[in-house]
C-alpha positions in Angstrom: 44.7 66.8 66.8 43.1 69.5 65.1 40.7 68.7 62.1 42.3 69.5 58.5 40.4 72.6 56.9 41.0 71.3 53.8 39.9 67.9 53.6 38.2 67.5 57.5 40.8 64.6 58.2 41.8 64.2 62.1 44.8 62.4 61.0 47.2 65.5 61.7 50.2 65.9 63.6 51.9 69.5 64.6 55.0 70.4 62.9 58.0 70.7 65.1 61.0 73.6 63.5 64.4 74.5 64.6 66.9 72.1 65.8 65.5 69.2 67.6 67.0 66.6 70.1 67.0 62.9 69.0 65.8 61.5 72.7 63.3 58.9 72.8 60.1 61.0 73.4 60.9 62.8 69.9 61.1 59.9 68.7 58.2 58.2 69.7 56.0 61.4 68.8 57.3 60.7 64.9 57.0 57.1 64.9 53.0 57.8 66.3 52.4 60.7 63.7 52.4 63.3 66.8 54.1 65.5 65.1 56.5 65.9 62.0 59.6 67.9 61.4 59.7 71.7 59.4 63.2 72.3 59.7 65.5 74.5 61.3 64.5 77.9 59.5 61.7 79.3 61.1 59.8 82.7 60.0 56.2 84.5 61.2 54.1 82.9 58.4 55.1 79.1 59.1 52.1 76.7 59.1 51.9 74.7 62.5 50.1 71.3 61.4 50.1 68.9 58.9 47.7 66.6 57.7 48.7 63.2 56.4 45.6 62.7 54.4 45.8 65.4 51.8 49.0 66.3 52.5 48.4 70.2 53.0 50.3 72.4 55.7 47.7 74.5 57.8 47.8 76.7 61.2 49.8 79.7 59.2 49.1 83.2 61.2 46.3 84.6 59.9 48.1 87.9 58.4 47.3 89.8 55.0 49.3 92.8 53.5 47.4 95.7 53.1 46.2 98.0 50.4 50.2 99.0 50.2 51.4 95.8 49.6 53.9 96.4 52.4 52.5 96.3 55.8 50.8 92.9 57.2 48.6 92.9 59.1 46.8 90.7 61.9 42.8 89.8 60.6 42.0 89.4 64.4 42.6 92.9 64.6 41.2 94.3 61.5 37.3 92.5 61.0 35.1 95.1 61.2 31.7 93.3 60.9 30.8 90.2 60.5 27.6 88.8 58.3 26.6 85.2 58.4 23.4 83.5 56.5 22.2 80.0 56.1 18.8 78.0 54.8 16.7 77.2 52.5 13.6 78.1 49.9 11.7 76.7 52.0 12.4 77.0 55.6 14.0 80.6 55.4 17.0 82.0 56.6 18.8 83.2 59.8 20.7 85.9 59.3 23.6 87.5 62.0 25.0 90.8 61.3 27.6 91.8 63.8 29.5 95.1 63.6 32.0 97.1 65.7 31.2 100.2 65.4 33.2 103.3 67.8 30.2 103.2 69.7 30.3 99.3 70.1 29.6 96.3 68.7 26.3 95.4 68.0 25.0 91.8 67.3 21.6 91.1 65.3 19.7 88.4 64.4 16.8 88.2 62.0 14.9 85.2 60.4 13.9 85.8 56.9 11.2 85.5 55.8 9.5 86.5 59.4 6.8 83.6 60.3 4.7 82.7 62.7 7.1 80.0 64.0 9.9 81.7 63.0 12.4 83.0 66.0 12.3 86.4 67.1 14.7 88.9 65.7 17.3 89.6 68.7 19.4 92.3 69.1 21.9 93.0 71.7 26.0 94.6 73.0 28.9 92.6 72.6 31.9 93.3 74.9 35.1 93.6 73.7 35.8 89.7 75.1 33.4 88.2 73.5 34.3 90.0 70.1 38.1 89.0 70.4 36.6 85.2 71.6 34.7 85.4 68.3 37.4 86.7 66.0 39.9 83.8 67.3 37.3 80.9 66.9 37.3 82.3 63.1 41.1 82.2 62.8 42.6 80.5 65.6 40.7 77.3 65.8 38.9 76.8 62.2 41.0 78.6 60.3 38.7 80.4 58.0 41.5 82.2 56.0 42.6 78.9 54.8 39.2 77.9 53.5 38.2 77.6 49.7 36.2 80.9 48.9 33.1 78.5 47.5 31.3 75.0 48.1 29.0 74.2 45.6 27.2 70.8 45.1 26.0 70.9 41.7 23.8 67.6 41.8 21.3 69.0 44.7 18.7 72.2 43.2 17.3 73.1 46.5 19.1 72.8 50.2 20.7 74.8 52.1 22.6 78.0 51.0 25.1 79.9 53.4 27.4 83.1 53.1 30.0 84.1 55.3 31.2 87.4 55.2 34.2 89.6 56.9 34.5 93.3 56.1 37.8 94.2 56.8 38.7 98.3 58.3 40.4 98.8 54.6 36.9 98.4 53.2 37.9 94.6 51.3 35.8 91.3 52.0 36.9 88.1 53.1 33.4 86.4 51.6 33.0 82.6 51.8 29.6 80.9 50.4 28.3 77.5 49.5 25.4 75.9 48.2 24.8 71.8 49.6 28.3 72.0 50.3 30.1 73.0 53.1 33.6 73.8 55.0 35.0 70.9 57.1 34.3 73.2 60.1 30.6 74.0 59.2 28.9 72.4 62.1 31.4 74.2 64.8 30.9 77.5 62.4 27.3 76.9 63.2 27.5 76.4 66.8 29.6 79.5 66.6 26.8 81.9 66.3 23.9 79.6 68.6 24.4 82.4 71.6 23.0 85.0 69.1 20.4 83.4 68.7 19.9 84.6 72.0 18.8 88.2 73.6 16.7 90.5 74.2 13.2 89.9 71.9 11.9 92.7 69.4 8.5 93.1 70.5 5.9 92.4 67.5 5.0 96.1 66.4 8.9 96.4 65.8 8.8 93.6 63.8 8.3 95.0 60.6 10.8 97.8 61.1 13.6 95.3 62.4 12.9 93.3 59.1 13.2 96.5 57.2 16.3 98.1 58.5 17.9 94.6 58.4 17.4 94.3 54.5 18.3 97.8 53.9 21.4 97.3 55.9 22.2 94.0 54.8 21.9 95.5 50.8 24.1 98.0 51.8 26.7 96.3 53.4 26.5 94.0 50.1 26.6 97.1 47.8 29.9 98.0 49.6 31.6 94.9 49.7 31.1 94.3 45.6 32.1 97.7 45.5 35.1 97.8 47.4 36.8 94.3 47.2 37.4 92.5 44.3 39.1 89.9 47.0 36.4 87.0 46.4 37.5 85.0 49.6 
């Protein structure tokens, strides 16, 4: 079954809606906690799963209401850039920036600060199929839209800090971050970005230029995010 994005439990069940036939197969599925009944009222925003450990429902469609407050949009179709960073003071940070533009989709990776043992900077183009796969992983498999905005363990001073920022076409930003605490899908999130470590390496002469460009780009994005987005999640 699906892992709960709230507590991380695998003790979950599919929610079945509508009029259900009380046959032996349905009875067995109910007794084994494979399904639960969601009632007869059905909408396009119903959750798909239920967690028995935290009693939370999850798996809602990734819809959000636009700035007009009237029209619903699918987050998978409105994300224009993804920024993901994780690491710590002693080992540095892995930074990924994937942007969707009119001319195509580009993925950039840079380890900061750049050191002798750092991975080489990588920049490569992505296909639209790869982009769709990335969006589906965020919202249909890891349920990012149902994560908390912040995960913090105040008992650890150093360790790992991370940030995930999804910018939408209207300028708003869905932001998730943490310090020494992580969402249940943390390992899946890191694995999702592993392919973006690989690509045409940037030569030694261009490393400094790449670092400067990347830093300027991230600063600009963060400034835009802070200016246009009151939404902290």
